[in-house]
PyMOL Python script that loads the backbone (N, CA, C, O; Angstrom):
from pymol import cmd

cmd.read_pdbstr("""\
ATOM      1  N   MET A   1       0.839  -1.178   0.000  1.00  0.00           N
ATOM      2  CA  MET A   1       0.000   0.000   0.000  1.00  0.00           C
ATOM      3  C   MET A   1       0.889   1.248   0.000  1.00  0.00           C
ATOM      4  O   MET A   1       1.824   1.350   0.793  1.00  0.00           O
ATOM      5  N   THR A   2       0.596   2.173  -0.874  1.00  0.00           N
ATOM      6  CA  THR A   2       1.355   3.405  -0.989  1.00  0.00           C
ATOM      7  C   THR A   2       0.713   4.488  -0.142  1.00  0.00           C
ATOM      8  O   THR A   2      -0.508   4.642  -0.122  1.00  0.00           O
ATOM      9  N   THR A   3       1.552   5.234   0.555  1.00  0.00           N
ATOM     10  CA  THR A   3       1.052   6.330   1.372  1.00  0.00           C
ATOM     11  C   THR A   3       1.018   7.598   0.531  1.00  0.00           C
ATOM     12  O   THR A   3       2.018   7.982  -0.075  1.00  0.00           O
ATOM     13  N   LEU A   4      -0.124   8.233   0.502  1.00  0.00           N
ATOM     14  CA  LEU A   4      -0.276   9.483  -0.228  1.00  0.00           C
ATOM     15  C   LEU A   4       0.234  10.637   0.605  1.00  0.00           C
ATOM     16  O   LEU A   4      -0.010  10.696   1.810  1.00  0.00           O
ATOM     17  N   THR A   5       0.937  11.550  -0.028  1.00  0.00           N
ATOM     18  CA  THR A   5       1.325  12.774   0.655  1.00  0.00           C
ATOM     19  C   THR A   5       0.168  13.766   0.518  1.00  0.00           C
ATOM     20  O   THR A   5      -0.751  13.552  -0.272  1.00  0.00           O
ATOM     21  N   VAL A   6       0.221  14.824   1.275  1.00  0.00           N
ATOM     22  CA  VAL A   6      -0.800  15.866   1.182  1.00  0.00           C
ATOM     23  C   VAL A   6      -0.812  16.450  -0.230  1.00  0.00           C
ATOM     24  O   VAL A   6      -1.877  16.699  -0.794  1.00  0.00           O
ATOM     25  N   ASP A   7       0.373  16.667  -0.798  1.00  0.00           N
ATOM     26  CA  ASP A   7       0.443  17.190  -2.168  1.00  0.00           C
ATOM     27  C   ASP A   7      -0.167  16.225  -3.175  1.00  0.00           C
ATOM     28  O   ASP A   7      -0.824  16.654  -4.124  1.00  0.00           O
ATOM     29  N   ASP A   8       0.042  14.930  -2.978  1.00  0.00           N
ATOM     30  CA  ASP A   8      -0.553  13.934  -3.882  1.00  0.00           C
ATOM     31  C   ASP A   8      -2.070  14.010  -3.833  1.00  0.00           C
ATOM     32  O   ASP A   8      -2.730  14.024  -4.873  1.00  0.00           O
ATOM     33  N   LEU A   9      -2.620  14.058  -2.636  1.00  0.00           N
ATOM     34  CA  LEU A   9      -4.073  14.141  -2.482  1.00  0.00           C
ATOM     35  C   LEU A   9      -4.610  15.430  -3.106  1.00  0.00           C
ATOM     36  O   LEU A   9      -5.619  15.410  -3.811  1.00  0.00           O
ATOM     37  N   ARG A  10      -3.945  16.526  -2.848  1.00  0.00           N
ATOM     38  CA  ARG A  10      -4.380  17.803  -3.427  1.00  0.00           C
ATOM     39  C   ARG A  10      -4.338  17.750  -4.949  1.00  0.00           C
ATOM     40  O   ARG A  10      -5.246  18.240  -5.621  1.00  0.00           O
ATOM     41  N   THR A  11      -3.284  17.155  -5.486  1.00  0.00           N
ATOM     42  CA  THR A  11      -3.147  17.050  -6.941  1.00  0.00           C
ATOM     43  C   THR A  11      -4.252  16.199  -7.530  1.00  0.00           C
ATOM     44  O   THR A  11      -4.848  16.570  -8.541  1.00  0.00           O
ATOM     45  N   GLU A  12      -4.534  15.063  -6.912  1.00  0.00           N
ATOM     46  CA  GLU A  12      -5.618  14.208  -7.391  1.00  0.00           C
ATOM     47  C   GLU A  12      -6.957  14.934  -7.316  1.00  0.00           C
ATOM     48  O   GLU A  12      -7.776  14.836  -8.230  1.00  0.00           O
ATOM     49  N   ALA A  13      -7.174  15.657  -6.230  1.00  0.00           N
ATOM     50  CA  ALA A  13      -8.434  16.385  -6.073  1.00  0.00           C
ATOM     51  C   ALA A  13      -8.587  17.454  -7.145  1.00  0.00           C
ATOM     52  O   ALA A  13      -9.666  17.605  -7.718  1.00  0.00           O
ATOM     53  N   LEU A  14      -7.525  18.193  -7.420  1.00  0.00           N
ATOM     54  CA  LEU A  14      -7.608  19.204  -8.469  1.00  0.00           C
ATOM     55  C   LEU A  14      -7.820  18.547  -9.826  1.00  0.00           C
ATOM     56  O   LEU A  14      -8.600  19.042 -10.639  1.00  0.00           O
ATOM     57  N   PHE A  15      -7.142  17.451 -10.073  1.00  0.00           N
ATOM     58  CA  PHE A  15      -7.271  16.717 -11.324  1.00  0.00           C
ATOM     59  C   PHE A  15      -8.730  16.338 -11.598  1.00  0.00           C
ATOM     60  O   PHE A  15      -9.200  16.465 -12.728  1.00  0.00           O
ATOM     61  N   VAL A  16      -9.445  15.875 -10.572  1.00  0.00           N
ATOM     62  CA  VAL A  16     -10.834  15.415 -10.776  1.00  0.00           C
ATOM     63  C   VAL A  16     -11.867  16.511 -10.532  1.00  0.00           C
ATOM     64  O   VAL A  16     -13.067  16.277 -10.675  1.00  0.00           O
ATOM     65  N   SER A  17     -11.410  17.694 -10.168  1.00  0.00           N
ATOM     66  CA  SER A  17     -12.341  18.808  -9.944  1.00  0.00           C
ATOM     67  C   SER A  17     -12.860  19.343 -11.280  1.00  0.00           C
ATOM     68  O   SER A  17     -12.393  18.943 -12.346  1.00  0.00           O
ATOM     69  N   ASP A  18     -13.818  20.237 -11.202  1.00  0.00           N
ATOM     70  CA  ASP A  18     -14.382  20.866 -12.396  1.00  0.00           C
ATOM     71  C   ASP A  18     -13.521  22.029 -12.903  1.00  0.00           C
ATOM     72  O   ASP A  18     -13.766  22.552 -13.989  1.00  0.00           O
ATOM     73  N   LEU A  19     -12.533  22.426 -12.134  1.00  0.00           N
ATOM     74  CA  LEU A  19     -11.693  23.560 -12.508  1.00  0.00           C
ATOM     75  C   LEU A  19     -10.861  23.200 -13.743  1.00  0.00           C
ATOM     76  O   LEU A  19     -10.304  22.107 -13.835  1.00  0.00           O
ATOM     77  N   GLN A  20     -10.790  24.123 -14.671  1.00  0.00           N
ATOM     78  CA  GLN A  20     -10.063  23.894 -15.916  1.00  0.00           C
ATOM     79  C   GLN A  20      -8.873  24.834 -16.037  1.00  0.00           C
ATOM     80  O   GLN A  20      -8.920  25.986 -15.604  1.00  0.00           O
ATOM     81  N   ARG A  21      -7.822  24.323 -16.625  1.00  0.00           N
ATOM     82  CA  ARG A  21      -6.621  25.127 -16.854  1.00  0.00           C
ATOM     83  C   ARG A  21      -6.940  26.378 -17.676  1.00  0.00           C
ATOM     84  O   ARG A  21      -6.388  27.451 -17.433  1.00  0.00           O
ATOM     85  N   SER A  22      -7.832  26.223 -18.644  1.00  0.00           N
ATOM     86  CA  SER A  22      -8.190  27.336 -19.532  1.00  0.00           C
ATOM     87  C   SER A  22      -8.853  28.493 -18.786  1.00  0.00           C
ATOM     88  O   SER A  22      -8.908  29.612 -19.297  1.00  0.00           O
ATOM     89  N   GLN A  23      -9.353  28.227 -17.586  1.00  0.00           N
ATOM     90  CA  GLN A  23      -9.955  29.280 -16.769  1.00  0.00           C
ATOM     91  C   GLN A  23      -8.893  30.163 -16.118  1.00  0.00           C
ATOM     92  O   GLN A  23      -9.203  31.209 -15.547  1.00  0.00           O
ATOM     93  N   GLU A  24      -7.642  29.728 -16.212  1.00  0.00           N
ATOM     94  CA  GLU A  24      -6.538  30.431 -15.573  1.00  0.00           C
ATOM     95  C   GLU A  24      -6.872  30.748 -14.112  1.00  0.00           C
ATOM     96  O   GLU A  24      -6.881  31.910 -13.707  1.00  0.00           O
ATOM     97  N   PRO A  25      -7.146  29.696 -13.324  1.00  0.00           N
ATOM     98  CA  PRO A  25      -7.592  29.904 -11.944  1.00  0.00           C
ATOM     99  C   PRO A  25      -6.501  30.497 -11.054  1.00  0.00           C
ATOM    100  O   PRO A  25      -5.312  30.221 -11.213  1.00  0.00           O
ATOM    101  N   THR A  26      -6.949  31.309 -10.130  1.00  0.00           N
ATOM    102  CA  THR A  26      -6.048  31.890  -9.137  1.00  0.00           C
ATOM    103  C   THR A  26      -5.709  30.830  -8.092  1.00  0.00           C
ATOM    104  O   THR A  26      -6.352  29.782  -8.027  1.00  0.00           O
ATOM    105  N   ALA A  27      -4.706  31.109  -7.284  1.00  0.00           N
ATOM    106  CA  ALA A  27      -4.328  30.198  -6.201  1.00  0.00           C
ATOM    107  C   ALA A  27      -5.516  29.970  -5.263  1.00  0.00           C
ATOM    108  O   ALA A  27      -5.740  28.855  -4.792  1.00  0.00           O
ATOM    109  N   GLU A  28      -6.264  31.026  -5.002  1.00  0.00           N
ATOM    110  CA  GLU A  28      -7.434  30.908  -4.121  1.00  0.00           C
ATOM    111  C   GLU A  28      -8.468  29.950  -4.709  1.00  0.00           C
ATOM    112  O   GLU A  28      -9.014  29.119  -3.984  1.00  0.00           O
ATOM    113  N   LEU A  29      -8.743  30.050  -6.000  1.00  0.00           N
ATOM    114  CA  LEU A  29      -9.712  29.154  -6.640  1.00  0.00           C
ATOM    115  C   LEU A  29      -9.220  27.711  -6.644  1.00  0.00           C
ATOM    116  O   LEU A  29     -10.011  26.783  -6.475  1.00  0.00           O
ATOM    117  N   ILE A  30      -7.939  27.521  -6.832  1.00  0.00           N
ATOM    118  CA  ILE A  30      -7.368  26.173  -6.806  1.00  0.00           C
ATOM    119  C   ILE A  30      -7.510  25.565  -5.418  1.00  0.00           C
ATOM    120  O   ILE A  30      -7.927  24.415  -5.284  1.00  0.00           O
ATOM    121  N   ARG A  31      -7.168  26.325  -4.392  1.00  0.00           N
ATOM    122  CA  ARG A  31      -7.294  25.815  -3.019  1.00  0.00           C
ATOM    123  C   ARG A  31      -8.741  25.484  -2.688  1.00  0.00           C
ATOM    124  O   ARG A  31      -9.010  24.475  -2.037  1.00  0.00           O
ATOM    125  N   GLU A  32      -9.672  26.317  -3.127  1.00  0.00           N
ATOM    126  CA  GLU A  32     -11.099  26.065  -2.879  1.00  0.00           C
ATOM    127  C   GLU A  32     -11.572  24.818  -3.633  1.00  0.00           C
ATOM    128  O   GLU A  32     -12.316  24.008  -3.080  1.00  0.00           O
ATOM    129  N   ALA A  33     -11.155  24.662  -4.869  1.00  0.00           N
ATOM    130  CA  ALA A  33     -11.547  23.477  -5.655  1.00  0.00           C
ATOM    131  C   ALA A  33     -11.025  22.204  -5.001  1.00  0.00           C
ATOM    132  O   ALA A  33     -11.727  21.194  -4.957  1.00  0.00           O
ATOM    133  N   VAL A  34      -9.813  22.249  -4.500  1.00  0.00           N
ATOM    134  CA  VAL A  34      -9.232  21.094  -3.809  1.00  0.00           C
ATOM    135  C   VAL A  34     -10.040  20.779  -2.558  1.00  0.00           C
ATOM    136  O   VAL A  34     -10.396  19.624  -2.324  1.00  0.00           O
ATOM    137  N   ARG A  35     -10.331  21.792  -1.755  1.00  0.00           N
ATOM    138  CA  ARG A  35     -11.073  21.579  -0.510  1.00  0.00           C
ATOM    139  C   ARG A  35     -12.446  20.977  -0.791  1.00  0.00           C
ATOM    140  O   ARG A  35     -12.835  19.994  -0.160  1.00  0.00           O
ATOM    141  N   VAL A  36     -13.169  21.556  -1.723  1.00  0.00           N
ATOM    142  CA  VAL A  36     -14.520  21.095  -2.051  1.00  0.00           C
ATOM    143  C   VAL A  36     -14.494  19.661  -2.577  1.00  0.00           C
ATOM    144  O   VAL A  36     -15.332  18.841  -2.202  1.00  0.00           O
ATOM    145  N   THR A  37     -13.540  19.368  -3.435  1.00  0.00           N
ATOM    146  CA  THR A  37     -13.466  18.037  -4.028  1.00  0.00           C
ATOM    147  C   THR A  37     -13.104  16.982  -2.995  1.00  0.00           C
ATOM    148  O   THR A  37     -13.693  15.901  -2.991  1.00  0.00           O
ATOM    149  N   VAL A  38     -12.151  17.271  -2.123  1.00  0.00           N
ATOM    150  CA  VAL A  38     -11.792  16.313  -1.063  1.00  0.00           C
ATOM    151  C   VAL A  38     -12.966  16.117  -0.114  1.00  0.00           C
ATOM    152  O   VAL A  38     -13.248  14.991   0.296  1.00  0.00           O
ATOM    153  N   ASP A  39     -13.649  17.192   0.236  1.00  0.00           N
ATOM    154  CA  ASP A  39     -14.822  17.071   1.103  1.00  0.00           C
ATOM    155  C   ASP A  39     -15.902  16.213   0.465  1.00  0.00           C
ATOM    156  O   ASP A  39     -16.561  15.427   1.146  1.00  0.00           O
ATOM    157  N   ARG A  40     -16.081  16.364  -0.840  1.00  0.00           N
ATOM    158  CA  ARG A  40     -17.153  15.650  -1.546  1.00  0.00           C
ATOM    159  C   ARG A  40     -16.801  14.187  -1.807  1.00  0.00           C
ATOM    160  O   ARG A  40     -17.649  13.311  -1.638  1.00  0.00           O
ATOM    161  N   LEU A  41     -15.567  13.914  -2.216  1.00  0.00           N
ATOM    162  CA  LEU A  41     -15.198  12.569  -2.651  1.00  0.00           C
ATOM    163  C   LEU A  41     -14.346  11.782  -1.658  1.00  0.00           C
ATOM    164  O   LEU A  41     -14.362  10.551  -1.655  1.00  0.00           O
ATOM    165  N   GLY A  42     -13.608  12.494  -0.824  1.00  0.00           N
ATOM    166  CA  GLY A  42     -12.648  11.831   0.050  1.00  0.00           C
ATOM    167  C   GLY A  42     -11.447  11.359  -0.748  1.00  0.00           C
ATOM    168  O   GLY A  42     -11.480  11.353  -1.979  1.00  0.00           O
ATOM    169  N   PRO A  43     -10.386  10.963  -0.056  1.00  0.00           N
ATOM    170  CA  PRO A  43      -9.173  10.524  -0.747  1.00  0.00           C
ATOM    171  C   PRO A  43      -9.394   9.334  -1.684  1.00  0.00           C
ATOM    172  O   PRO A  43      -8.867   9.318  -2.797  1.00  0.00           O
ATOM    173  N   SER A  44     -10.158   8.353  -1.247  1.00  0.00           N
ATOM    174  CA  SER A  44     -10.392   7.167  -2.080  1.00  0.00           C
ATOM    175  C   SER A  44     -11.182   7.506  -3.331  1.00  0.00           C
ATOM    176  O   SER A  44     -10.910   6.976  -4.408  1.00  0.00           O
ATOM    177  N   GLY A  45     -12.156   8.385  -3.188  1.00  0.00           N
ATOM    178  CA  GLY A  45     -12.954   8.792  -4.338  1.00  0.00           C
ATOM    179  C   GLY A  45     -12.134   9.554  -5.360  1.00  0.00           C
ATOM    180  O   GLY A  45     -12.306   9.371  -6.565  1.00  0.00           O
ATOM    181  N   CYS A  46     -11.242  10.410  -4.881  1.00  0.00           N
ATOM    182  CA  CYS A  46     -10.360  11.146  -5.799  1.00  0.00           C
ATOM    183  C   CYS A  46      -9.471  10.171  -6.561  1.00  0.00           C
ATOM    184  O   CYS A  46      -9.333  10.277  -7.780  1.00  0.00           O
ATOM    185  N   ALA A  47      -8.866   9.221  -5.849  1.00  0.00           N
ATOM    186  CA  ALA A  47      -7.975   8.248  -6.486  1.00  0.00           C
ATOM    187  C   ALA A  47      -8.723   7.404  -7.511  1.00  0.00           C
ATOM    188  O   ALA A  47      -8.199   7.122  -8.588  1.00  0.00           O
ATOM    189  N   ALA A  48      -9.930   7.007  -7.180  1.00  0.00           N
ATOM    190  CA  ALA A  48     -10.724   6.186  -8.102  1.00  0.00           C
ATOM    191  C   ALA A  48     -11.031   6.946  -9.389  1.00  0.00           C
ATOM    192  O   ALA A  48     -10.945   6.382 -10.480  1.00  0.00           O
ATOM    193  N   LEU A  49     -11.386   8.215  -9.266  1.00  0.00           N
ATOM    194  CA  LEU A  49     -11.687   9.005 -10.462  1.00  0.00           C
ATOM    195  C   LEU A  49     -10.439   9.291 -11.299  1.00  0.00           C
ATOM    196  O   LEU A  49     -10.515   9.356 -12.526  1.00  0.00           O
ATOM    197  N   VAL A  50      -9.298   9.459 -10.642  1.00  0.00           N
ATOM    198  CA  VAL A  50      -8.049   9.637 -11.382  1.00  0.00           C
ATOM    199  C   VAL A  50      -7.784   8.380 -12.216  1.00  0.00           C
ATOM    200  O   VAL A  50      -7.472   8.474 -13.403  1.00  0.00           O
ATOM    201  N   ALA A  51      -7.909   7.221 -11.600  1.00  0.00           N
ATOM    202  CA  ALA A  51      -7.688   5.961 -12.320  1.00  0.00           C
ATOM    203  C   ALA A  51      -8.658   5.822 -13.485  1.00  0.00           C
ATOM    204  O   ALA A  51      -8.271   5.400 -14.575  1.00  0.00           O
ATOM    205  N   GLN A  52      -9.889   6.169 -13.259  1.00  0.00           N
ATOM    206  CA  GLN A  52     -10.900   6.089 -14.316  1.00  0.00           C
ATOM    207  C   GLN A  52     -10.535   6.997 -15.488  1.00  0.00           C
ATOM    208  O   GLN A  52     -10.615   6.583 -16.644  1.00  0.00           O
ATOM    209  N   GLU A  53     -10.139   8.223 -15.191  1.00  0.00           N
ATOM    210  CA  GLU A  53      -9.779   9.165 -16.246  1.00  0.00           C
ATOM    211  C   GLU A  53      -8.551   8.696 -17.030  1.00  0.00           C
ATOM    212  O   GLU A  53      -8.510   8.838 -18.252  1.00  0.00           O
ATOM    213  N   PHE A  54      -7.554   8.142 -16.342  1.00  0.00           N
ATOM    214  CA  PHE A  54      -6.380   7.636 -17.049  1.00  0.00           C
ATOM    215  C   PHE A  54      -6.751   6.447 -17.926  1.00  0.00           C
ATOM    216  O   PHE A  54      -6.159   6.250 -18.987  1.00  0.00           O
ATOM    217  N   GLY A  55      -7.729   5.652 -17.487  1.00  0.00           N
ATOM    218  CA  GLY A  55      -8.185   4.523 -18.290  1.00  0.00           C
ATOM    219  C   GLY A  55      -9.000   4.945 -19.490  1.00  0.00           C
ATOM    220  O   GLY A  55      -8.854   4.380 -20.575  1.00  0.00           O
ATOM    221  N   GLU A  56      -9.853   5.928 -19.307  1.00  0.00           N
ATOM    222  CA  GLU A  56     -10.759   6.358 -20.378  1.00  0.00           C
ATOM    223  C   GLU A  56     -10.156   7.407 -21.306  1.00  0.00           C
ATOM    224  O   GLU A  56     -10.493   7.453 -22.489  1.00  0.00           O
ATOM    225  N   HIS A  57      -9.270   8.247 -20.785  1.00  0.00           N
ATOM    226  CA  HIS A  57      -8.713   9.360 -21.575  1.00  0.00           C
ATOM    227  C   HIS A  57      -7.206   9.477 -21.372  1.00  0.00           C
ATOM    228  O   HIS A  57      -6.725  10.528 -20.949  1.00  0.00           O
ATOM    229  N   PRO A  58      -6.451   8.420 -21.665  1.00  0.00           N
ATOM    230  CA  PRO A  58      -5.013   8.480 -21.414  1.00  0.00           C
ATOM    231  C   PRO A  58      -4.299   9.565 -22.220  1.00  0.00           C
ATOM    232  O   PRO A  58      -3.241  10.048 -21.818  1.00  0.00           O
ATOM    233  N   ASP A  59      -4.874   9.940 -23.344  1.00  0.00           N
ATOM    234  CA  ASP A  59      -4.262  10.948 -24.207  1.00  0.00           C
ATOM    235  C   ASP A  59      -4.209  12.328 -23.564  1.00  0.00           C
ATOM    236  O   ASP A  59      -3.274  13.085 -23.824  1.00  0.00           O
ATOM    237  N   CYS A  60      -5.178  12.670 -22.742  1.00  0.00           N
ATOM    238  CA  CYS A  60      -5.177  13.999 -22.127  1.00  0.00           C
ATOM    239  C   CYS A  60      -4.967  13.956 -20.609  1.00  0.00           C
ATOM    240  O   CYS A  60      -4.745  15.000 -19.995  1.00  0.00           O
ATOM    241  N   ALA A  61      -5.031  12.783 -19.999  1.00  0.00           N
ATOM    242  CA  ALA A  61      -4.894  12.681 -18.547  1.00  0.00           C
ATOM    243  C   ALA A  61      -3.503  13.090 -18.065  1.00  0.00           C
ATOM    244  O   ALA A  61      -3.370  13.753 -17.036  1.00  0.00           O
ATOM    245  N   LEU A  62      -2.485  12.701 -18.794  1.00  0.00           N
ATOM    246  CA  LEU A  62      -1.125  13.034 -18.368  1.00  0.00           C
ATOM    247  C   LEU A  62      -0.906  14.548 -18.339  1.00  0.00           C
ATOM    248  O   LEU A  62      -0.330  15.079 -17.390  1.00  0.00           O
ATOM    249  N   THR A  63      -1.363  15.226 -19.370  1.00  0.00           N
ATOM    250  CA  THR A  63      -1.214  16.684 -19.425  1.00  0.00           C
ATOM    251  C   THR A  63      -1.978  17.352 -18.286  1.00  0.00           C
ATOM    252  O   THR A  63      -1.479  18.289 -17.662  1.00  0.00           O
ATOM    253  N   ARG A  64      -3.185  16.870 -18.017  1.00  0.00           N
ATOM    254  CA  ARG A  64      -3.980  17.444 -16.925  1.00  0.00           C
ATOM    255  C   ARG A  64      -3.303  17.189 -15.581  1.00  0.00           C
ATOM    256  O   ARG A  64      -3.295  18.068 -14.719  1.00  0.00           O
ATOM    257  N   MET A  65      -2.735  15.996 -15.391  1.00  0.00           N
ATOM    258  CA  MET A  65      -2.056  15.685 -14.135  1.00  0.00           C
ATOM    259  C   MET A  65      -0.832  16.568 -13.955  1.00  0.00           C
ATOM    260  O   MET A  65      -0.567  17.034 -12.847  1.00  0.00           O
ATOM    261  N   GLN A  66      -0.091  16.803 -15.010  1.00  0.00           N
ATOM    262  CA  GLN A  66       1.076  17.683 -14.916  1.00  0.00           C
ATOM    263  C   GLN A  66       0.651  19.098 -14.540  1.00  0.00           C
ATOM    264  O   GLN A  66       1.293  19.744 -13.712  1.00  0.00           O
ATOM    265  N   TRP A  67      -0.434  19.579 -15.149  1.00  0.00           N
ATOM    266  CA  TRP A  67      -0.943  20.899 -14.805  1.00  0.00           C
ATOM    267  C   TRP A  67      -1.383  20.928 -13.342  1.00  0.00           C
ATOM    268  O   TRP A  67      -1.061  21.867 -12.614  1.00  0.00           O
ATOM    269  N   ALA A  68      -2.118  19.898 -12.914  1.00  0.00           N
ATOM    270  CA  ALA A  68      -2.624  19.853 -11.534  1.00  0.00           C
ATOM    271  C   ALA A  68      -1.476  19.859 -10.534  1.00  0.00           C
ATOM    272  O   ALA A  68      -1.535  20.569  -9.530  1.00  0.00           O
ATOM    273  N   ARG A  69      -0.436  19.078 -10.795  1.00  0.00           N
ATOM    274  CA  ARG A  69       0.719  19.021  -9.884  1.00  0.00           C
ATOM    275  C   ARG A  69       1.375  20.402  -9.773  1.00  0.00           C
ATOM    276  O   ARG A  69       1.666  20.867  -8.671  1.00  0.00           O
ATOM    277  N   HIS A  70       1.601  21.036 -10.886  1.00  0.00           N
ATOM    278  CA  HIS A  70       2.226  22.365 -10.902  1.00  0.00           C
ATOM    279  C   HIS A  70       1.327  23.403 -10.206  1.00  0.00           C
ATOM    280  O   HIS A  70       1.800  24.206  -9.402  1.00  0.00           O
ATOM    281  N   ALA A  71       0.043  23.372 -10.527  1.00  0.00           N
ATOM    282  CA  ALA A  71      -0.895  24.344  -9.948  1.00  0.00           C
ATOM    283  C   ALA A  71      -0.999  24.184  -8.433  1.00  0.00           C
ATOM    284  O   ALA A  71      -1.044  25.178  -7.708  1.00  0.00           O
ATOM    285  N   VAL A  72      -1.037  22.951  -7.954  1.00  0.00           N
ATOM    286  CA  VAL A  72      -1.129  22.704  -6.509  1.00  0.00           C
ATOM    287  C   VAL A  72       0.133  23.206  -5.807  1.00  0.00           C
ATOM    288  O   VAL A  72       0.054  23.872  -4.775  1.00  0.00           O
ATOM    289  N   ARG A  73       1.269  22.889  -6.362  1.00  0.00           N
ATOM    290  CA  ARG A  73       2.523  23.357  -5.742  1.00  0.00           C
ATOM    291  C   ARG A  73       2.556  24.874  -5.622  1.00  0.00           C
ATOM    292  O   ARG A  73       2.945  25.419  -4.589  1.00  0.00           O
ATOM    293  N   ASN A  74       2.149  25.538  -6.676  1.00  0.00           N
ATOM    294  CA  ASN A  74       2.141  27.013  -6.646  1.00  0.00           C
ATOM    295  C   ASN A  74       1.063  27.558  -5.717  1.00  0.00           C
ATOM    296  O   ASN A  74       1.327  28.485  -4.951  1.00  0.00           O
ATOM    297  N   ALA A  75      -0.131  27.012  -5.768  1.00  0.00           N
ATOM    298  CA  ALA A  75      -1.250  27.537  -4.970  1.00  0.00           C
ATOM    299  C   ALA A  75      -1.037  27.348  -3.477  1.00  0.00           C
ATOM    300  O   ALA A  75      -1.405  28.213  -2.683  1.00  0.00           O
ATOM    301  N   PHE A  76      -0.450  26.230  -3.090  1.00  0.00           N
ATOM    302  CA  PHE A  76      -0.286  25.970  -1.667  1.00  0.00           C
ATOM    303  C   PHE A  76       1.037  26.497  -1.129  1.00  0.00           C
ATOM    304  O   PHE A  76       1.216  26.575   0.087  1.00  0.00           O
ATOM    305  N   ALA A  77       1.952  26.855  -1.993  1.00  0.00           N
ATOM    306  CA  ALA A  77       3.191  27.499  -1.543  1.00  0.00           C
ATOM    307  C   ALA A  77       2.910  28.905  -1.066  1.00  0.00           C
ATOM    308  O   ALA A  77       3.598  29.427  -0.189  1.00  0.00           O
ATOM    309  N   VAL A  78       1.877  29.523  -1.659  1.00  0.00           N
ATOM    310  CA  VAL A  78       1.489  30.887  -1.318  1.00  0.00           C
ATOM    311  C   VAL A  78       0.662  30.911  -0.036  1.00  0.00           C
ATOM    312  O   VAL A  78       0.696  31.880   0.723  1.00  0.00           O
ATOM    313  N   ALA A  79      -0.075  29.835   0.192  1.00  0.00           N
ATOM    314  CA  ALA A  79      -1.023  29.787   1.333  1.00  0.00           C
ATOM    315  C   ALA A  79      -0.323  29.811   2.667  1.00  0.00           C
ATOM    316  O   ALA A  79      -0.978  29.777   3.708  1.00  0.00           O
TER     317      ALA A  79
END
""", "prot")
cmd.dss("prot")
cmd.show_as("cartoon", "prot")
cmd.util.cbc("prot")
cmd.orient("prot")
């Protein structure tokens, strides 16, 4: 069993959230999207949806995950 870090959970939550890169979200919006998504789905739900998206849309999932990782690092570094 792999232990998730806080950054991993935040990244997964942002990945499965409704927030889009094209919206050019602020750090505040990213933090709110992460909070809402974790509250709604929990860690297991976020992980399950990430797996589903990688299975169904592998062509765009990697790019979205890279964006989510970068956005989370920046948004929570400011917080």
